[in-house]
N, C-alpha and C positions, 0 to 999 in steps of 0.2 A: 547518568540518566538512562533508564531502561525504557525502550520503546517497542510496543507490539505493532507489527505491520501486517496488513491484510489487503486483499483486493478481490474483485470479482466474486463476491459472495452470492450474488444473484438470488437473494432470499425473497420469496413471495410472502404475502400476508399470512400470518399464523405459523411461519417456520422460524427456526432459531439456529444459531451457530451450534456446531457439535460440542459436546461436553469437553473434549480435549482442548478446544480453542479457548473456552472460558477458563480452563485451568491455566493455560499459558499466559493469559492477560491479567490474571490476578496479581496485584501488587506492582504493575507497571506505572511509570510516571506519565506516559503519553501513549495514545493509540492513534495510528495513522491508517486511514482507509483510502486506497488509490482508485476508487471508483467502481461502478457497477454494483452499487449497494442494492438497488431496486426498491427496497422497502425502507422508507424513512424511519420507521419504528426501530430498526436496528441501530441507527445512529443514536437515538434516545437511550436505548439499552446500553450501548457502549459508553456513553457519557456518564452513566451511573458508576462505571468502573474507574475511569480516568479521563483527564482532558482529551479532547478529540480534535484531530485535523482531518479533513476529508475534501476530496475533489469529485467532480461529476464524471461519470463514465458514459460511454456511448449508449448504454441500455437504460440509463436512469431517466425516468419520466419527469413530468411537470412538477411533482411534489419535491423533487431534488434539484429543480432548475436554479435555485438560489446558490447552489455550490459552484465555485469557480472551476474553470477548465484546468487551471494551473495555479500554483501558489508557491511561495517561498516561506518556509518555516525555519525559524532560528532556534536552535537548541544549544544554549551555551555559546561555545565558539564555533559551532558547526552550522552551516547554512544548507538546508535540505530543499531541493526542488521537488515538488510533488505534482504529478500529472497522471492521467490514466494511460495516455500513450496512443489513443486512437486517432487524435486530431493533430494535423501538422504535416510538414513535408518530410519525406523519407519513405523508403520502401518497407522497412521493418518497424516493428513497435519500438525496438531499442533506438533506432535512428531518429524516430519521431520524438522520443523522450529526450534525447540529447539535444536535438535542435530546438525543442521548446525552451531550453535554458542556455542556448549558446551565447547570449548577450548578458548573462547574469554570472555573478561570482558565487557558484554553489560548490559544495564539497561532495555532496551525495545527491543522486537523483533516484527517487522512488517512483516506480510506475507499475502498471498492471496490463490489462487488456488481453495479453496472449495466454494467460493462465499457465505460463511456463516459468518455473522458478529460475532466476537469473541472478548471478553475483559475479561481477567482474570489474576490475580496475581499467579505466581508460585514461592513461597518464595519471594525474593526481586525482581524477574524478572517480568515485565509486558509484557503480550502477547496481540497483537492487530491485528485482521484481519478486514479490513474495509467493507468486503462484496463487492458487485458490484453495481455501479450506473446505469448499463445498461443491466445486465443479472442476474436477481434475482433468477433464477432457482426455487427451492422449497421454497424460502423465501417469506414472506408476503409483503415485501417492498424492493425497491432498496435502496442502502446505500453507504455511504462513511464515512470518519472519519475526525475529527478535534482534533489535539493534541496541548495543550498549555504546554510549558516548561518554568519554572522559576527556575533558579538554578538547583537543583537536583529533584525538584518536577515535576511530569508528570501527567497532567490531560488529559485523553483521553475520547472521546465520539463519538458515532455514530450519524450520521445525516441520517434520513430515509425519503423516499418520496414514495408515492403511484404511482406517475406518472413518466413516462420516458421522 
């Protein structure tokens, strides 16, 4: 299963994802958005490409209030914890993401909020933040992620672009 992962798109009405992102998501089996969508129309556009799982970010307004703060997505044999990472206990975004699922049996936690690409194992748990394809802040590049799942094997990678 091939999954496109993004977060912190912060797209206002009338704006769209960069061309390089649309090229990356072509042919994926699932799209995951880890919050701060801003414009609900983006979710509609993404659903035209592949099934979509999304959570609410701290900047998402009333039109995205129906999205949960956290959710667990099952992809074959892999359980994915999905959260934005802004809410919960912990000093850092990563700590909050981990604590959001400390009582759940998940194999992978996908989170956003910091706009900083992150990929690291914590024991058996894989943590992944795709960064942002539209708002890189202090990062050198814009980014998103691609995750391939086969059985219990998870291969996650960042896709970087210098252009927006």
